[in-house]
BABAVO-26746 format. One record per residue (C-alpha): z, x, y; residue in three letters. Coordinates in nm, 3 decimals, padded with zeros to 5 digits. Example, Ala and Ser with C-alpha at 12.3 -4.5 7.8 and 13.67 -1.06 7.14 Angstrom:
       pz       px       py   aa
   00.780   01.230  -00.450  ALA
   00.714   01.367  -00.106  SER
This chain:
       pz       px       py   aa
   06.427   12.353   13.204  UNK
   06.523   12.730   13.187  UNK
   06.813   12.752   12.918  UNK
   06.858   13.139   13.009  UNK
   06.812   13.265   13.356  UNK
   06.793   13.623   13.479  UNK
   06.996   13.671   13.799  UNK
   06.799   14.001   13.958  UNK
   06.983   14.215   14.186  UNK
   06.687   14.428   14.234  UNK
   06.311   14.291   14.298  UNK
   06.220   14.578   14.002  UNK
   06.411   14.422   13.737  UNK
   06.247   14.063   13.826  UNK
   05.905   14.231   13.824  UNK
   06.010   14.377   13.484  UNK
   06.106   14.063   13.363  UNK
   05.754   13.901   13.413  UNK
   05.542   14.242   13.310  UNK
   05.705   14.146   12.968  UNK
   05.629   13.828   12.996  UNK
   05.938   13.639   12.966  UNK
   05.912   13.429   13.232  UNK
   05.888   13.065   13.074  UNK
   05.996   12.737   13.037  UNK
   06.281   12.865   12.873  UNK
   06.322   13.171   13.052  UNK
   06.396   13.152   13.517  UNK
   06.390   13.456   13.703  UNK
   06.595   13.446   14.039  UNK
   06.633   13.729   14.260  UNK
   06.998   13.717   14.434  UNK
   07.273   13.970   14.461  UNK
   07.654   13.968   14.522  UNK
   07.814   13.638   14.647  UNK
   07.426   13.499   14.684  UNK
   07.397   13.550   14.300  UNK
   07.733   13.352   14.234  UNK
   07.554   13.069   14.398  UNK
   07.245   13.120   14.264  UNK
   07.392   13.125   13.901  UNK
   07.600   12.731   14.003  UNK
   07.246   12.619   14.097  UNK
   07.089   12.710   13.749  UNK
   07.342   12.575   13.585  UNK
   07.351   12.246   13.695  UNK
   06.938   12.238   13.634  UNK
   07.050   12.323   13.296  UNK
   07.078   12.699   13.224  UNK
   07.323   12.798   12.922  UNK
   07.306   13.162   12.947  UNK
   07.302   13.379   13.264  UNK
   07.168   13.786   13.253  UNK
   07.245   14.014   13.545  UNK
   07.366   14.377   13.594  UNK
   07.614   14.583   13.753  UNK
   07.856   14.417   14.024  UNK
   07.649   14.095   14.043  UNK
   07.724   14.057   13.672  UNK
   08.127   14.124   13.752  UNK
   08.086   13.872   14.022  UNK
   07.910   13.594   13.791  UNK
   08.121   13.611   13.526  UNK
   08.447   13.631   13.708  UNK
   08.365   13.308   13.912  UNK
   08.217   13.128   13.612  UNK
   08.430   13.235   13.282  UNK
   08.335   12.975   13.083  UNK
   07.930   13.030   13.161  UNK
   07.821   13.317   12.883  UNK
   07.689   13.575   13.061  UNK
   07.513   13.880   12.932  UNK
   07.490   14.209   13.110  UNK
   07.174   14.434   13.133  UNK
   07.420   14.772   13.083  UNK
   07.234   15.125   13.144  UNK
   07.070   15.269   12.871  UNK
   07.121   15.638   12.796  UNK
   06.723   15.705   12.913  UNK
   06.851   15.508   13.263  UNK
   07.131   15.763   13.339  UNK
   06.904   16.073   13.198  UNK
   06.642   15.972   13.448  UNK
   06.814   15.910   13.767  UNK
   07.059   16.228   13.667  UNK
   06.735   16.437   13.663  UNK
   06.590   16.282   13.970  UNK
   06.922   16.358   14.160  UNK
   06.958   16.728   14.026  UNK
   06.582   16.758   14.189  UNK
   06.686   16.633   14.496  UNK
   06.989   16.819   14.593  UNK
   07.218   17.093   14.446  UNK
   07.534   16.921   14.499  UNK
   07.530   16.540   14.466  UNK
   07.791   16.258   14.354  UNK
   07.754   15.961   14.145  UNK
   07.941   15.669   14.236  UNK
   07.959   15.384   14.041  UNK
   08.155   15.203   13.755  UNK
   08.348   15.386   13.484  UNK
   08.075   15.362   13.197  UNK
   07.782   15.516   13.448  UNK
   08.028   15.778   13.507  UNK
   08.075   15.854   13.139  UNK
   07.693   15.819   13.092  UNK
   07.603   16.062   13.319  UNK
   07.908   16.336   13.152  UNK
   07.799   16.312   12.829  UNK
   07.408   16.379   12.969  UNK
   07.559   16.675   13.128  UNK
   07.785   16.788   12.789  UNK
   07.451   16.740   12.602  UNK
   07.190   16.943   12.815  UNK
   07.506   17.179   12.889  UNK
   07.425   17.182   13.249  UNK
   07.790   17.205   13.374  UNK
   07.786   17.205   13.792  UNK
   07.973   17.067   14.042  UNK
   07.849   16.712   14.051  UNK
   08.093   16.482   14.220  UNK
   08.200   16.205   14.026  UNK
   08.397   15.885   14.217  UNK
   08.466   15.595   13.993  UNK
   08.454   15.246   14.129  UNK
   08.750   15.041   13.977  UNK
   08.639   14.725   14.179  UNK
   08.312   14.666   14.272  UNK
   08.359   14.595   14.605  UNK
   08.535   14.904   14.699  UNK
   08.194   15.123   14.731  UNK
   08.212   15.163   15.117  UNK
   08.532   15.385   14.998  UNK
   08.360   15.571   14.751  UNK
   08.043   15.618   14.949  UNK
   08.291   15.780   15.195  UNK
   08.459   15.996   14.933  UNK
   08.138   16.142   14.853  UNK
   08.028   16.233   15.186  UNK
   08.385   16.399   15.268  UNK
   08.359   16.627   14.940  UNK
   07.996   16.740   15.071  UNK
   07.762   16.541   14.856  UNK
   07.413   16.559   14.998  UNK
   07.284   16.293   14.769  UNK
   07.487   15.978   14.625  UNK
   07.381   15.819   14.327  UNK
   07.455   15.486   14.215  UNK
   07.383   15.106   14.237  UNK
   07.200   14.886   14.469  UNK
   07.544   14.873   14.722  UNK
   07.615   15.221   14.689  UNK
   07.255   15.370   14.764  UNK
   07.216   15.108   15.035  UNK
   07.543   15.240   15.184  UNK
   07.470   15.597   15.212  UNK
   07.134   15.464   15.332  UNK
   07.318   15.342   15.612  UNK
   07.525   15.699   15.669  UNK
   07.191   15.888   15.690  UNK
   07.306   16.030   15.323  UNK
   06.987   15.982   15.055  UNK
   07.020   15.776   14.745  UNK
   06.891   15.720   14.414  UNK
   06.929   15.405   14.246  UNK
   07.016   15.405   13.874  UNK
   06.744   15.179   13.757  UNK
   06.680   14.925   13.476  UNK
   06.446   15.002   13.201  UNK
   06.268   14.784   12.986  UNK
   06.520   14.920   12.698  UNK
   06.812   14.815   12.844  UNK
   06.645   14.466   12.969  UNK
   06.526   14.431   12.617  UNK
   06.843   14.463   12.438  UNK
   07.004   14.214   12.748  UNK
   06.739   13.947   12.648  UNK
   06.790   14.005   12.282  UNK
   07.172   13.939   12.317  UNK
   07.132   13.600   12.543  UNK
   06.892   13.480   12.275  UNK
   07.137   13.526   12.008  UNK
   07.414   13.350   12.236  UNK
   07.183   13.066   12.291  UNK
   07.096   13.012   11.909  UNK
   07.492   13.041   11.827  UNK
   07.536   12.779   12.128  UNK
   07.284   12.541   11.974  UNK
   07.471   12.581   11.636  UNK
   07.768   12.530   11.785  UNK
   07.626   12.205   11.960  UNK
   07.509   12.102   11.657  UNK
   07.791   12.126   11.437  UNK
   08.012   11.974   11.705  UNK
   07.765   11.655   11.744  UNK
   07.785   11.628   11.358  UNK
   08.181   11.668   11.384  UNK
   08.168   11.443   11.659  UNK
   07.949   11.167   11.467  UNK
   08.141   11.208   11.144  UNK
   08.494   11.170   11.321  UNK
   08.326   10.852   11.559  UNK
   08.163   10.693   11.174  UNK
   08.543   10.623   11.092  UNK
   08.734   10.279   11.157  UNK
   09.042   10.464   11.215  UNK
   09.179   10.720   11.496  UNK
   09.144   11.102   11.499  UNK
   09.345   11.329   11.711  UNK
   09.346   11.709   11.649  UNK
   09.564   11.967   11.847  UNK
   09.573   12.337   11.845  UNK
   09.874   12.544   11.819  UNK
   09.955   12.513   12.191  UNK
   09.943   12.156   12.171  UNK
   09.565   12.145   12.339  UNK
   09.332   11.857   12.219  UNK
   09.067   12.009   12.040  UNK
   08.924   11.687   11.900  UNK
   08.988   11.323   11.941  UNK
   08.733   10.968   11.869  UNK
   08.686   10.675   12.049  UNK
   08.881   10.490   11.825  UNK
   09.240   10.727   11.907  UNK
   09.109   10.698   12.286  UNK
   09.104   10.288   12.246  UNK
   09.491   10.344   12.061  UNK
   09.624   10.571   12.292  UNK
   09.427   10.461   12.642  UNK
   09.368   10.831   12.663  UNK
   09.096   10.784   12.879  UNK
   09.367   10.726   13.141  UNK
   09.439   11.082   13.218  UNK
   09.780   11.206   13.093  UNK
   09.927   10.865   12.962  UNK
   10.254   10.860   12.829  UNK
   10.196   10.783   12.454  UNK
   09.946   11.045   12.434  UNK
   10.155   11.304   12.559  UNK
   10.435   11.122   12.302  UNK
   10.190   11.207   12.012  UNK
   10.073   11.535   12.129  UNK
   10.455   11.657   12.178  UNK
   10.549   11.541   11.828  UNK
   10.245   11.676   11.689  UNK
   10.348   12.018   11.841  UNK
   10.713   11.988   11.679  UNK
   10.576   11.940   11.382  UNK
   10.346   12.226   11.386  UNK
   10.649   12.438   11.490  UNK
   10.840   12.303   11.183  UNK
   10.533   12.363   10.955  UNK
   10.546   11.989   10.844  UNK
   10.363   11.709   10.687  UNK
   10.437   11.397   10.801  UNK
   10.312   11.070   10.624  UNK
   10.298   10.680   10.680  UNK
   10.436   10.637   11.018  UNK
   10.513   10.333   11.210  UNK
   10.441   10.391   11.575  UNK
   10.439   10.089   11.823  UNK
   10.224   10.096   12.123  UNK
   10.281   09.894   12.418  UNK
   10.425   09.573   12.379  UNK
   10.221   09.420   12.071  UNK
   10.009   09.710   11.881  UNK
   10.173   09.892   11.562  UNK
   09.987   10.181   11.449  UNK
   10.015   10.366   11.105  UNK
   10.052   10.736   11.144  UNK
   09.962   11.046   10.921  UNK
   10.014   11.427   11.044  UNK
   09.801   11.694   10.858  UNK
   09.910   12.050   10.929  UNK
   09.569   12.282   11.006  UNK
   09.635   12.594   10.807  UNK
   09.409   12.917   10.865  UNK
   09.513   13.171   10.622  UNK
   09.789   13.009   10.525  UNK
   09.936   12.938   10.901  UNK
   09.935   12.631   11.040  UNK
   09.727   12.657   11.346  UNK
   09.718   12.325   11.458  UNK
   09.765   11.967   11.371  UNK
   09.561   11.630   11.284  UNK
   09.676   11.285   11.333  UNK
   09.508   11.000   11.192  UNK
   09.591   10.638   11.326  UNK
   09.511   10.310   11.211  UNK
   09.646   09.974   11.359  UNK
   09.854   09.754   11.153  UNK
   09.633   09.463   11.196  UNK
   09.373   09.642   11.116  UNK
   09.503   09.778   10.749  UNK
   09.580   09.431   10.711  UNK
   09.284   09.225   10.762  UNK
   09.066   09.494   10.545  UNK
   09.349   09.479   10.274  UNK
   09.310   09.083   10.313  UNK
   08.888   09.173   10.295  UNK
   08.997   09.363   09.975  UNK
   09.216   09.100   09.787  UNK
   08.905   08.828   09.862  UNK
   08.655   09.095   09.724  UNK
   08.873   09.124   09.417  UNK
   08.896   08.741   09.387  UNK
   08.522   08.723   09.385  UNK
   08.524   08.984   09.093  UNK
   08.702   08.765   08.861  UNK
   09.089   08.754   09.007  UNK
   09.073   08.348   09.001  UNK
   09.235   08.097   08.875  UNK
   09.027   07.867   08.665  UNK
   09.220   07.529   08.566  UNK
   09.345   07.293   08.788  UNK
   09.625   07.014   08.696  UNK
   09.332   06.791   08.681  UNK
   09.213   06.941   08.344  UNK
   09.517   06.919   08.211  UNK
   09.504   06.575   07.987  UNK
   09.742   06.387   07.818  UNK
   09.861   06.038   07.675  UNK
   10.213   06.181   07.611  UNK
   10.439   06.024   07.839  UNK
   10.674   06.356   07.818  UNK
   10.322   06.551   07.892  UNK
   10.292   06.337   08.197  UNK
   10.630   06.426   08.331  UNK
   10.614   06.783   08.297  UNK
   10.249   06.764   08.498  UNK
   10.434   06.573   08.746  UNK
   10.741   06.835   08.711  UNK
   10.466   07.134   08.730  UNK
   10.278   07.003   09.035  UNK
   10.589   06.974   09.235  UNK
   10.728   07.296   09.138  UNK
   10.373   07.480   09.262  UNK
   10.469   07.408   09.666  UNK
   10.779   07.615   09.565  UNK
   10.695   07.964   09.670  UNK
   10.891   08.133   09.357  UNK
   10.879   08.295   08.997  UNK
   10.787   08.014   08.740  UNK
   10.881   08.076   08.377  UNK
   10.653   07.916   08.118  UNK
   10.796   07.821   07.783  UNK
   10.607   07.720   07.461  UNK
   10.432   07.798   07.142  UNK
   10.088   07.956   07.059  UNK
   09.868   07.759   07.194  UNK
   10.032   07.527   07.378  UNK
   09.847   07.580   07.696  UNK
   10.069   07.768   07.884  UNK
   09.779   07.972   08.036  UNK
   09.631   07.577   08.185  UNK
   09.970   07.565   08.397  UNK
   09.981   07.857   08.526  UNK
   09.630   07.874   08.666  UNK
   09.722   07.473   08.828  UNK
   10.040   07.608   08.950  UNK
   09.867   07.873   09.133  UNK
   09.533   07.648   09.253  UNK
   09.845   07.387   09.376  UNK
   09.998   07.616   09.576  UNK
   09.995   07.772   09.960  UNK
   09.840   08.103   09.734  UNK
   09.548   07.899   09.623  UNK
   09.287   08.115   09.832  UNK
   09.437   08.434   09.724  UNK
   09.394   08.613   09.400  UNK
   09.491   08.522   09.032  UNK
   09.575   08.780   08.850  UNK
   09.619   08.744   08.450  UNK
   09.755   09.046   08.250  UNK
   09.855   08.980   07.882  UNK
   10.153   09.209   07.845  UNK
   10.121   09.211   07.433  UNK
   09.750   09.337   07.460  UNK
   09.797   09.622   07.662  UNK
   09.927   09.937   07.507  UNK
   10.305   10.017   07.643  UNK
   10.181   10.331   07.760  UNK
   09.910   10.211   07.923  UNK
   10.048   09.858   08.065  UNK
   10.298   10.080   08.314  UNK
   09.988   10.238   08.485  UNK
   09.776   09.921   08.496  UNK
   10.060   09.710   08.642  UNK
   10.167   09.974   08.947  UNK
   09.880   10.195   08.939  UNK
   09.908   10.591   08.976  UNK
   09.842   10.894   09.234  UNK
   09.574   11.119   09.200  UNK
   09.729   11.413   08.956  UNK
   09.989   11.170   08.793  UNK
   09.915   11.260   08.445  UNK
   09.631   11.437   08.266  UNK
   09.318   11.179   08.303  UNK
   09.425   11.000   08.583  UNK
   09.156   10.922   08.822  UNK
   09.047   11.108   09.104  UNK
   09.211   10.940   09.437  UNK
   09.453   10.760   09.223  UNK
   09.444   10.348   09.102  UNK
   09.573   10.065   09.233  UNK
   09.799   09.852   08.992  UNK
   09.757   09.489   08.919  UNK
   10.037   09.401   09.153  UNK
   09.864   09.565   09.434  UNK
   09.554   09.395   09.354  UNK
   09.777   09.040   09.353  UNK
   09.877   09.061   09.731  UNK
   09.855   08.732   09.886  UNK
   09.838   08.563   09.519  UNK
   09.983   08.552   09.221  UNK
   10.033   08.765   08.930  UNK
   10.039   08.639   08.575  UNK
   10.191   08.810   08.302  UNK
   10.139   08.625   07.966  UNK
   10.366   08.713   07.699  UNK
   10.633   08.859   07.894  UNK
   10.886   08.891   07.583  UNK
   10.657   09.153   07.497  UNK
   10.711   09.405   07.764  UNK
   10.866   09.763   07.722  UNK
   11.193   09.837   07.873  UNK
   11.050   10.046   08.134  UNK
   10.810   09.782   08.262  UNK
   11.081   09.560   08.271  UNK
   11.289   09.791   08.528  UNK
   10.986   09.814   08.739  UNK
   10.927   09.453   08.702  UNK
   11.259   09.407   08.830  UNK
   11.210   09.621   09.133  UNK
   10.907   09.413   09.276  UNK
   11.100   09.053   09.216  UNK
   11.401   09.194   09.412  UNK
   11.251   09.423   09.664  UNK
   10.869   09.287   09.727  UNK
   10.747   09.619   09.676  UNK
   10.566   09.891   09.426  UNK
   10.521   10.253   09.402  UNK
   10.224   10.388   09.151  UNK
   10.316   10.642   08.921  UNK
   10.367   10.991   09.051  UNK
   10.419   10.856   09.425  UNK
   10.704   10.811   09.621  UNK
   10.555   10.602   09.829  UNK
   10.637   10.219   09.855  UNK
   10.395   09.984   09.919  UNK
   10.494   09.638   10.035  UNK
   10.324   09.335   09.827  UNK
   10.346   08.969   09.872  UNK
   10.311   08.809   09.558  UNK
   10.455   08.553   09.337  UNK
   10.487   08.602   08.947  UNK
   10.409   08.298   08.699  UNK
   10.556   08.477   08.330  UNK
   10.502   08.317   08.004  UNK
   10.640   08.334   07.651  UNK
   10.624   08.180   07.325  UNK
   10.967   08.356   07.259  UNK
   11.306   08.217   07.263  UNK
   11.370   08.419   07.563  UNK
   11.752   08.421   07.585  UNK
   11.751   08.486   07.214  UNK
   11.565   08.773   07.313  UNK
   11.815   08.901   07.570  UNK
   12.131   08.815   07.296  UNK
   11.951   09.064   07.101  UNK
   11.938   09.358   07.395  UNK
   11.537   09.338   07.338  UNK
   11.512   09.232   07.702  UNK
   11.661   09.259   08.023  UNK
   11.947   09.028   08.131  UNK
   11.905   09.072   08.486  UNK
   11.522   09.032   08.478  UNK
   11.589   08.712   08.261  UNK
   11.772   08.546   08.591  UNK
   11.516   08.653   08.800  UNK
   11.234   08.505   08.583  UNK
   11.405   08.192   08.514  UNK
   11.419   08.050   08.860  UNK
   11.153   07.741   08.803  UNK
   11.139   07.684   08.460  UNK
   10.904   07.449   08.277  UNK
   10.856   07.427   07.868  UNK
   10.552   07.307   07.737  UNK
   10.591   07.063   07.432  UNK
   10.371   07.163   07.081  UNK
   10.068   06.948   06.936  UNK
   10.334   06.795   06.644  UNK
   10.560   06.614   06.921  UNK
   10.291   06.473   07.087  UNK
   10.034   06.333   06.846  UNK
   09.919   06.107   07.044  UNK
   09.679   06.331   07.221  UNK
   09.543   06.443   06.890  UNK
   09.221   06.184   06.909  UNK
   09.144   06.292   07.239  UNK
   09.137   06.629   07.205  UNK
   08.896   06.594   06.885  UNK
   08.674   06.404   07.109  UNK
   08.653   06.675   07.368  UNK
   08.598   06.930   07.135  UNK
   08.338   06.762   06.923  UNK
   08.162   06.722   07.263  UNK
   08.213   07.074   07.395  UNK
   08.090   07.187   07.039  UNK
   07.787   06.967   07.044  UNK
   07.681   07.140   07.361  UNK
   07.747   07.470   07.243  UNK
   07.576   07.453   06.893  UNK
   07.335   07.201   07.003  UNK
   07.438   06.968   06.728  UNK
   07.487   06.574   06.724  UNK
   07.811   06.505   06.571  UNK
   07.939   06.189   06.731  UNK
   08.289   06.113   06.565  UNK
   08.520   06.122   06.320  UNK
   08.630   05.909   06.005  UNK
   08.942   05.702   06.041  UNK
   09.044   05.942   05.691  UNK
   08.951   06.268   05.851  UNK
   09.144   06.170   06.148  UNK
   09.408   06.076   05.947  UNK
   09.432   06.407   05.760  UNK
   09.439   06.572   06.165  UNK
   09.731   06.375   06.244  UNK
   09.925   06.476   05.961  UNK
   09.895   06.820   06.021  UNK
   10.173   06.968   06.186  UNK
   09.924   07.253   06.389  UNK
   10.153   07.514   06.411  UNK
   09.881   07.684   06.620  UNK
   09.873   07.411   06.819  UNK
   09.545   07.369   07.084  UNK
   09.386   07.648   07.009  UNK
   09.439   07.616   06.652  UNK
   09.281   07.269   06.655  UNK
   08.979   07.380   06.872  UNK
   08.908   07.623   06.626  UNK
   08.923   07.375   06.310  UNK
   08.673   07.113   06.535  UNK
   08.451   07.388   06.584  UNK
   08.411   07.468   06.240  UNK
   08.400   07.094   06.121  UNK
   08.138   07.057   06.393  UNK
   07.922   07.361   06.271  UNK
   07.958   07.227   05.904  UNK
   07.915   06.878   05.924  UNK
   07.616   06.711   05.738  UNK
   07.603   06.417   05.959  UNK
   07.691   06.199   06.259  UNK
   08.050   06.220   06.156  UNK
   08.307   06.468   06.030  UNK
   08.413   06.333   05.700  UNK
   08.777   06.324   05.539  UNK
   08.604   06.551   05.269  UNK
   08.536   06.797   05.517  UNK
   08.843   06.793   05.703  UNK
   09.011   06.871   05.309  UNK
   08.805   07.145   05.282  UNK
   08.813   07.300   05.615  UNK
   09.245   07.263   05.624  UNK
   09.236   07.375   05.233  UNK
   09.426   07.687   05.306  UNK
   09.667   07.501   05.552  UNK
   09.733   07.167   05.367  UNK
   09.775   07.250   04.999  UNK
   10.007   07.477   05.022  UNK
   10.254   07.253   05.245  UNK
   10.566   07.099   05.043  UNK
   10.509   06.824   04.795  UNK
   10.824   06.670   04.933  UNK
   10.585   06.570   05.219  UNK
   10.517   06.176   05.085  UNK
   10.287   06.131   05.399  UNK
   10.088   06.426   05.363  UNK
   10.073   06.383   04.969  UNK
   09.955   06.041   04.984  UNK
   09.654   06.158   05.244  UNK
   09.601   06.464   05.034  UNK
   09.509   06.169   04.726  UNK
   09.314   05.927   04.909  UNK
   09.092   06.223   04.990  UNK
   09.082   06.320   04.589  UNK
   09.018   05.966   04.508  UNK
   08.720   05.928   04.772  UNK
   08.564   06.246   04.672  UNK
   08.567   06.072   04.300  UNK
   08.435   05.784   04.402  UNK
   08.146   05.988   04.553  UNK
   08.084   06.157   04.201  UNK
   08.137   05.875   04.004  UNK
   08.434   05.986   03.825  UNK
   08.313   06.371   03.774  UNK
   08.612   06.566   03.800  UNK
   08.424   06.905   03.846  UNK
   08.186   06.790   04.105  UNK
   08.496   06.608   04.302  UNK
   08.688   06.963   04.279  UNK
   08.370   07.142   04.408  UNK
   08.335   06.910   04.719  UNK
   08.689   06.944   04.829  UNK
   08.624   07.299   04.818  UNK
   08.909   07.381   04.513  UNK
   08.939   07.463   04.133  UNK
   08.906   07.127   03.875  UNK
   09.256   07.271   03.750  UNK
   09.395   07.216   04.100  UNK
   09.246   06.906   04.151  UNK
   09.393   06.805   03.760  UNK
   09.724   06.940   03.863  UNK
   09.712   06.688   04.229  UNK
   09.632   06.399   04.006  UNK
   09.926   06.456   03.762  UNK
   10.134   06.512   04.007  UNK
   10.049   06.160   04.177  UNK
   10.062   06.006   03.853  UNK
   10.412   06.126   03.786  UNK
   10.550   05.999   04.144  UNK
């Protein structure tokens, strides 16, 4: 396929191209002139030609008829004009030059250089089609010979006047062909770039529409065509978009996150971005994405986050208790899970508030959404706000490029569990209140609001109302949190569960430590029952883990319990008669095992001999 087509108005030009060896599969030659040349150029373009090379009036006619076609003129070189001039002076004393302004200027330059002067007649053709009138003028002024292009020489011959054709030499032809090759290379690069850009803009899953400063479309991808239905020429929606973009260009503005409705059912999120060239707005790019697609993508992101660890691990079936009060609490919490409202879980440290929070989520309609757990006491105050609400790029020194999604956004469609809510800083409290009221967040350093669909479960071991009275917690936030409230009782109020927990923890640590402890002796269990467990279930779990690890046989003995709890039991008030009795019973068991040797009994109990003596004397005095 010939990509460069030489349309030669003279056979000499065609022959010269062949002589130079340029007629190849990439360069074609057709001999035609004037209107016939226009038809030849059109046929060449239809066959794949991308650049046309021609000369003189034929070039002008092709360029005018096919304005979008790169067309290269074979311009006369100084050598061409000099050869024609010398030949004319040798043929007649008085001759005329009838041609375009550039040719006339070339002849004048030669006369000046050679200092020839003379009375050469010079007639300029302003329009290539007025060559007959030019020949008439030359004859009227007494020209005995006429120099000019093919049309002029042909017309002069019809009038019986000899003519000399200004012929193209190899120099001018080589220059024209070099220019044509450069244009072809540039076209290929432009097409490669355009193809690359086209691939890029069609690779994204949102619509892109670009216009220039006049509102003419310069780029549009298939998704924008689908959204705007721009495959139907002149659609109303496309016209509306372009009009909005043109106004934005005139006002030099950037618009972000607009909602546009297309048709009856399609909502689109749109952004306008100005195209700046040397600081001047030279066009506008609109990005658009279907709201439904954004929501689907968001849900997919939430599911991926859930698979990454934002999941609730516990269910109500995992919360076991023999206490009637706990059974009622579990039933109440299961009913509250069905209401999509904020839940406040109260209770001392270690009572299992987190278990209830997980279980409420798993029993709610949000169970398939993420469960994001945040310990407000474990994250420094200056970091907690950015973790919860996220931040935009450049919000502060060290901010992550592109910004960061906050935990509230990550919990969208699910639940966020705010443990130790009473430790939250006042600034975070104010922003949390807005989330509960408006169901939207805005990132640090950004003024855009982001809607969030979340359920908040908060937990604290503090007396939150007293904290409000002490002006350490916002009263308005307290009332927002205290919608559905449950209070988990401490272990000392449900000691009926202690034996059950001990057996569970023995089994767990047997598997973890690969031990074979079967049970705890009644005396050892009695000591555990006497203890008030200020750390609740968490403290008990740690104690049983230690007892299992240090057990000498298949049972946990009372003396092992006494040693394990010595720092907890011995400082107790002597007024606790039940505890004292249990403590003396353990001491006497140790004395029996050591045959009455007090030193060995003290070592067995993990206390010093003087403490053992003191305990025995106190028992005798009582």
